[in-house]
C-alpha positions as CSV (number, residue, x, y, z in Angstrom):
1,X,-0.4,-0.5,0.0
2,X,1.0,3.6,-0.8
3,X,1.4,6.3,1.4
4,X,-0.9,9.5,0.2
5,X,0.8,12.4,1.6
6,X,-1.8,13.9,1.4
7,X,-4.3,12.4,3.8
8,X,-1.6,12.7,6.0
9,X,-2.0,15.9,6.2
10,X,-5.8,16.3,6.0
11,X,-5.7,14.2,9.0
12,X,-3.1,16.6,10.9
13,X,-5.0,19.9,10.4
14,X,-8.6,17.9,11.0
15,X,-6.2,16.6,14.2
16,X,-5.7,20.9,14.5
17,X,-9.2,21.4,14.2
18,X,-10.7,19.9,16.5
19,X,-8.0,20.9,19.4
20,X,-8.8,24.5,18.2
21,X,-12.9,23.7,19.1
22,X,-11.0,22.3,22.5
23,X,-9.5,24.7,22.9
24,X,-11.6,27.8,22.7
25,X,-14.7,25.3,24.6
26,X,-11.9,26.1,27.3
27,X,-9.9,22.6,27.0
28,X,-6.3,23.4,26.9
29,X,-4.3,20.6,25.8
30,X,-1.3,19.9,23.3
31,X,-1.7,18.1,19.8
32,X,-0.5,14.9,21.1
33,X,-2.2,15.3,23.9
34,X,-5.4,15.6,22.7
35,X,-5.5,12.4,20.7
36,X,-4.7,11.0,23.7
37,X,-7.3,11.6,25.6
38,X,-10.3,10.9,22.5
39,X,-8.1,7.4,22.3
40,X,-8.9,6.4,26.1
41,X,-13.4,6.9,24.9
42,X,-13.8,3.5,24.0
43,X,-17.0,2.4,23.1
44,X,-18.7,-0.7,24.8
45,X,-21.7,-2.8,22.9
46,X,-24.3,-4.0,25.6
47,X,-25.0,-7.3,24.9
48,X,-28.4,-8.5,27.9
49,X,-28.8,-12.2,27.4
50,X,-32.1,-13.0,26.3
51,X,-35.7,-13.2,29.2
52,X,-33.2,-9.7,31.1
53,X,-36.0,-7.0,32.1
54,X,-34.2,-4.9,33.6
55,X,-32.6,-3.8,30.4
56,X,-34.1,-5.4,27.7
57,X,-32.0,-4.1,25.1
58,X,-28.9,-4.2,23.6
59,X,-27.1,-0.6,23.2
60,X,-23.8,0.4,22.2
61,X,-22.8,3.4,25.2
62,X,-19.0,4.7,25.5
63,X,-16.9,3.6,28.3
64,X,-16.1,5.4,32.0
65,X,-15.0,9.1,31.1
66,X,-12.7,11.8,33.3
67,X,-14.7,15.1,32.9
68,X,-11.9,16.3,30.7
69,X,-12.9,13.6,28.5
70,X,-16.7,14.0,28.9
71,X,-15.8,17.9,28.1
72,X,-14.0,17.1,25.2
73,X,-16.9,14.4,23.9
74,X,-19.5,17.4,24.4
75,X,-17.2,19.8,22.7
76,X,-17.2,17.3,19.3
77,X,-20.4,16.0,20.0
78,X,-19.2,12.2,20.2
79,X,-22.4,10.9,22.4
80,X,-24.2,11.9,18.7
81,X,-22.8,9.8,16.2
82,X,-23.9,6.9,19.2
83,X,-27.5,7.5,18.8
């Protein structure tokens, strides 16, 4: 597979824009710190056995997040993609 320098530039641009949006929302992190915080947020599939009454519906959710991760998720509307 060949490397695409244009793709790397696009990825860096998008990451930089995401960091800028977070900074404007009050989250001051370096670009690597921003990416690390976001990469620690995980999607979790919750699957219940048939007949479970507590939560009868399987669903996708996100892992527990630190206050900073919650702020980033809110800023970037990460939870919106799971609905």
